[in-house]
N, C-alpha and C positions, 0 to 999 in steps of 0.2 A: 764377704765384704765387712770391714771393720769401721768403727768411727774414725780412726786415723786415716783410712782410705778416703772416706767422704771429705774430711777436712782438707786433705791434700788436693782433692779435686777442686774444692771451693777456693783454695789458695791460688789455684791456677786460673781463676776467672775474675775478671775485673768489672767492678760496678761502673757502668758507663757514665754515671753522674758524679761519682766521687773520685774515680781514678784509682781506687784501692780495691784489694780483693776482699771477699766477704768475711774472711776470718780476721784480717787485720782491722776491719771496720767494726768488728764485734756485732755483726748482724745475725749470727747463727743462734737460733733458739730451739730448745726441746729436740735435740738430735737423738734419734733412736734407730738402731740398726739390729735387725733380726735376720741373720743369714743374708739373703740377697734382697731383702725388703728394707727400704730406707724411708724414714719419716723425719721431716724437719720443718722449721719455720725460718723464714728470713724476715727480720724486722728492720726496716730502713729507718734511719733517723731523720728523714725528710719526706715530704709528700711526693708521691710518684704514681698516682692512680693510672695515668696513661702509659706508664712504663712497666707496671707490675706483670702484665701478661707476657711481655717479651722477656723479662728477667726470669720468670718462672719457666718459660719454655727453654731458655738457654741452659739454665741450671739442671732442669730435668733431663734434657738430652745428654748433657755432659756426664751425669751420674749413671744413666743407662749405658752409655758407651764404656764407662769404667767398670760395669759388671752388675749394676743394680737391675733386678728383674722388675721391680715395682717401686715407684717413687711417689710418696705422698708429700707434696710440697705446697706451702702457702707463703705468699709474699704480702706483707702488710707494712704500714708506716705508723710511726708514733712520734708525735711532736711534743717536746717538753719545753718548759720555760728555761731561759738562759739568763746568765748574769747581766746586769745593767750597771749604770754608773754607780760608783760607791756612794752609799748613804741613801739611795732611793729604793723604794719598795715597788713591787709590781702593781699595776692597776688591776683591781678586782675584775675577774672574767676575761683577762687578757694574758696570754702566755708570753708573746713576743711582739715587740713593736718595731716596725721598719719605717724609717723616715726617708722620704723621697724628696731630694733637694736639688736645686740647680744653681742657686745664687745669682741667676740671671733669668729674666723673663724671655718668653718666646722660643724656648728650646724644646717644647713638647713635654714638659715635666708632668703636668696633670694627665695628659694622655697616657704617659708611661705609668703613672701611679694607678690609674683605674684599670689598665690592662694587666698590670702586675697583680693587683688584687684579684681580678677575675681569673687570671692564670693559676694563682695559688688555689683558688676555689676549685678550678677544673682538675687540679691534682689531688682533690679529696680533702681539702682543709675547710675548717670553719674560719671565715675571713671577715674582717671589718675594714671600713675605709673612713678615715676622719679627714674632712676638708678643712685644713688649717689656714686657708687663705680667707681671712675675715673680710678684707676689702674687695676681693674679686672671686667669690666662690663659684666654682665651675662644675663640681661633681654632681649636683642635682640634675643638671642638663645632660651630662655625659652618661649618667646612669638611667636617665629617663624617668626620674622620680618626681612626682608632684605631691602637693599636700603638706601637712605639718605633722611633726612627731607627736605621739600621744604621751600622756603621763598618767601613771596609776596612783601616785602618791602626792602629786603637786610639787615634788622636789626634783625628781629625776626624769629623764626622757627615755622613751623607748626608741631604739634605732629604727630608721626606715629601712626597707628592704628593696633591693634592686638587683636583678639577675642572680639571686641567691646569696648576695653578700649584705651584711649589715652596714649602714652608713649614717653619718651625721654631718651636718654642715650648717653654718649660719644662714646659708641660702634657703634652708627649710623654714626659717623663722621670720624672714623678711620678704617683702615684695621684690620682684625682679628688678624694678627700677628705683629701689631705695638705696641711696648711697650710705656707706658706713663712715660717717664723719666722726671718727673716734681717734683719740690720742693713744699712744703706745700702751700705757698701763691698762686702759679699758680693753684693748685688743688682746693683750696677754692674759687678762683675767677671763675673757670670753673663751680663749683657747683652752685654758685649764678647766673651765666649767664644761665645755663640750666633751672633753676627754673624760673627766671624772664623774660628771653627773649623768652620763649616758649608761644605761643598764646593758652593757655588752654581755652577750650570752656565749660564754665558753669559747672565746676566740683562740685559735692557734696562732693567728697573725693579725695584727692591726696595722694597716698601711696608712701612714700620715702623709698627705699631700701638702707639703710646705709651700708658702708663698716664696717668690724670688727674693734674693737678698741675704744679708747676714745681720739683720737687725734684731728688734725686740722679740719678735715671735720665734725666730730661730734660736736665739740665746735662751729664751724661756724653755723651749723644748729641750735643748741640749743640757740645760742645767737642772731642770725641775721635773722633766718627764722621763720615765725609765725606758730609754731607747736601747733596743738590742743591737741594732746596726743601721747604717745609713747607705742609701744608694744615691750616687751622684749622676745627674742627667746633664748632658752637654751636646753640642754639635761639634763638628770638626773645626769650626771657625775659631781663629785665634782669640777674638774678643770674648767668645763664650768660654774658652778654655781658661782665660785669665780669671774669670769669676768662679769657674769650677774649682780652681786651685784654692781660692779664698774659702770656698765652702768646705773643702776637705781639711784645710788648716783649722777651721773653726771646730769641726767635729773632733779632730785629733786633740786639740787643746782641752776639751772637756771629757775626753776618754770614751768617745763613742766609736766603735770599730767601723771602718769603711768596708762595706760588703763588696763594692765594686762600682764600675762605671758603665752607664748605658749611653751609647752614642746614637742620637737621632739625626735624621737627614744626612746620613753618611754618604749616600749616593742617589742619584736620580736616574731611573731607567726609562728611556723613551718608549712609550706604548706602541709607537708605530714601527720603529726600526730596531729597538733593543739596545741602542747606544747608551753607555753608562757615562754620566757626567758627575764629577765631584764638585758640585756647585759651591759648597762651603769649605772646600779643601779636603785633604785626605791625611790620615795617620795621626790626627791630633789626639784623639782619645787613647790610642795605643801608646803614644809618647807620655801622656799624662799618667797612665797606669804604670809604665816603667819607672817614672820618676818617683812615684809614691808606693811602689811595691804592692799594687793591688791588681785586681782582675778586671779585664774588659768583659763584662757580662754578656753583651750582645750589641749588635748594630742594626738599626732600623733604617729603611730607605725613606727618601722624601717621596711619599706616596699619597696622592689626594684621597684615596679610599680610606686611609687610616683617619684622616681628619673628618671626612664626611660621616663615617660611622660613629665617631665620638660625638659629633655635633647632633646626630640623630638619636642619641641616647642608647645606641647599640654598639659598643666598642668592638674592635676587631676580634677579640678572643671569643665573644659570644655570637657575633653576626656572621663571621666567616672562619670557623674553627679549623678548617682544613687548609687555610691559606698559609703561605710562607711566613707572613708577618705574625700570625697567631702562634705558629710553631716557635718562632723566635722569642715571643713573649713567654711562652711556657718554659723554654730552655732558660731564660733569664730568671724566671720564678724558681725553677729547681736549683739553679746555681746559688741564688740568694739563700734558699732553704738549706742547702748543703753547707754553705759558709756559716750560717747560724748554728747548724748542728755541730760544727767543729769548735764552737766557742764554749767557754766554761758554762756548765749548767748551773742554774739557780737552785741552791739547796736550802734556802731560808725556810721553806715550808716543811722541810724534813728535820730541821734541828729543833729539838725541844727547848722550851724556855726553862731556865733554871732560876728558881725563886728561893732566896735565903731568908728564913724567918727565925726570929728569936723564939726559943721555946723554953 
């Protein structure tokens, strides 16, 4: 068996998450062939801890059927920083930032954001969650975190921890019943401080849960925060889709790639008879994705258990990891990561600075 034989086998196998073969996606590393003994590594550009065993088994079986008597195969993932808006630098300790936006309230954006963050962590990443809703912070409750963040230098904050992810929110700094009676400039300043004054610890992804709308906070994030990509959350309802289109237009204008759309409350399944009802309509998110040339990342049902688990501080991905909804959130997370992996990589840290001096 030769290296060419091995590569031909790998060209015939499709990565279920990218839709490309392992040679085309440049995933093959350290390939060595000695007679009928094959050793290689598959390095995925996206997190896929829950997929690695299945991928390894499929590739190993294919190589054995092709004539390899012994196969030494490891499957791993490596997440790298990717390019952001022109003129902005990456946040220290953060490789990629995913903004989760809806432009309209009540569509399940915060629930999507926390489950997306937890799903990325379940796939083997180091993940953070920034609650950017200054007026109505909800992530402390959804993550089941209480207390206040610590500071070691009096200037920066240590992120709080919940279900294995790092988190920061204005909700950690105020009482539950304290209203944030602030004007726009104070709110945007608070957002930037939460982002830049938090000592994020080597995050592969930072998920930002944006408040609804397309106002000061959204524009501040889009123009002054290095966002890798945005996820739009909507329901099938026409009134929600109108606002979702506005949100997509905002990100397009400032050069933030749209990673895709998540449709919440897509269908209600009766617990007693199994009848499916499209309470808020059907096909809305699919039409939105066709119009904007983006991807429908996933559809979540109108399910009381998703709401109950988030309210209890144990979102679906961690409280019921074997459920259909948790599997959907993990697929959404992998697709987001794959879409990011296809973007241009950030090379600023590898380009040396050239200083011209008079001698």
